[in-house]
Residue, then its C-alpha position, 0 to 999 in steps of 0.5 A: m843320601g838325599k839332599g834333604k838329609m845332608v842339610l839336616v846332618s849338617g845343621i845338627i853338626t853345626v849346633c853341636l859345634s856351637t854348643i861345645a864352643i859355648v861350654a868352653l867359653l863358660l868354663m874359661s870365664e872366672d865368673s862361670p857358674l860351671k867353674k864354681l860347680k867344679e870346686t868341691p867342698l874338699e877343695n874349699a876346705a883345703a884352701a881355707t887351711v892355707a890361710p895364715v893364722e894370727e897367734e897371740v904371743h905373751i912375752e914377759d921379762s925373765n929378769v927385771g932387775i939391774k942386778t941379781m943376788t941369791d940368798k936363803l929366800g931365793t933369787h932377787d932380781i933388783l930393780f932399784e936401790s936408793g943408797a943412803v936416803a932420809h925419808t922422815a916423818t914425825s908424830g909427837p916425840v917419835q921420828l920415823t926415818v927410812t934410810e934405804v930402799r930396794l925394789e925387787q922381784l923375788i923367785p922363792a927358794n922353796d914352797q915355804i918361802k913361796k907360801a909366805v909371799e901369797g903363793h907367787d912364783r915371782a913376788t914383788l918386794a919393797v925392802l926398807e931399812v927403818t929407824v924409829e927414835n923416841n926423842g922425848g923424856q917419857p915412855v911412849l907407844f908407837n906401833i910401826d909393826d901395824a903399818k898400812i902400806f898403800a902403793d900407787s898401783n892401787e894396792t893396799t897391804v901390810l908389812n910381811p910378818k915373816f920377813s920383817h923386823k919386829f920393833g914392838s910398840h914400847f919405846e923408852p925415853n931416847e930409845k932408838k930401834q932399827g930394822t929391815v921391813m919387807i912388803d910384798f905386792a901382787s903388782k909387778p915391780r915396774d907398776i910401783a913408783s912410790i908407796q905410802l906408809k900410814i901408822a897410828p899416832v904415838y900414845d903415852q902410857n895412858y893411851d892419850e895421843l901425843g901427835e898426828p898419825i904418820v903418813l910417809k911417802v917413799p919413792m921407789y925410783 
């Protein structure tokens, strides 16, 4: 082989070795475009599935009460019991007194009870023991059965007609009536710190007002 051909072959070998070295350096570099080309869409998708996924978790108390009792209405998780109290308001000769308060969550015993508490699986109930007295000397009309109830959770409701004692509106002189009333709320028990009872004033038999409307605040804690 001539000297010129040997020089040519040597030059070609040198160029090839240089090219291989450059390619190797590019592949080793983190920013190498060649390395990025090697990453296939399938590899990218697999890497994406490994990333942690945050889940939104909802936790609710299964038992909100200080004690639990069961009766024909269902299971009562009792949050608050007042014991003997005397929350009192008057309208003319009539005095209204709440003598005991209970705040609870009711799990209805059956579909009929559930329907009576607006279809709630867990119904918030305020249970009040109430005394109404006509201390005057003439018959009067006072309709506690139509009381409006305002909770500090911005909810307005009425006495539950299925579970509340019916007092009737007619009170003879010196007559006293007692009974239990129940009020169901959409709010959760812990969202209700107090309620207000608002009742139309007392009337005589001629439907003349004998007093002011009753507004009675009843604390739930």
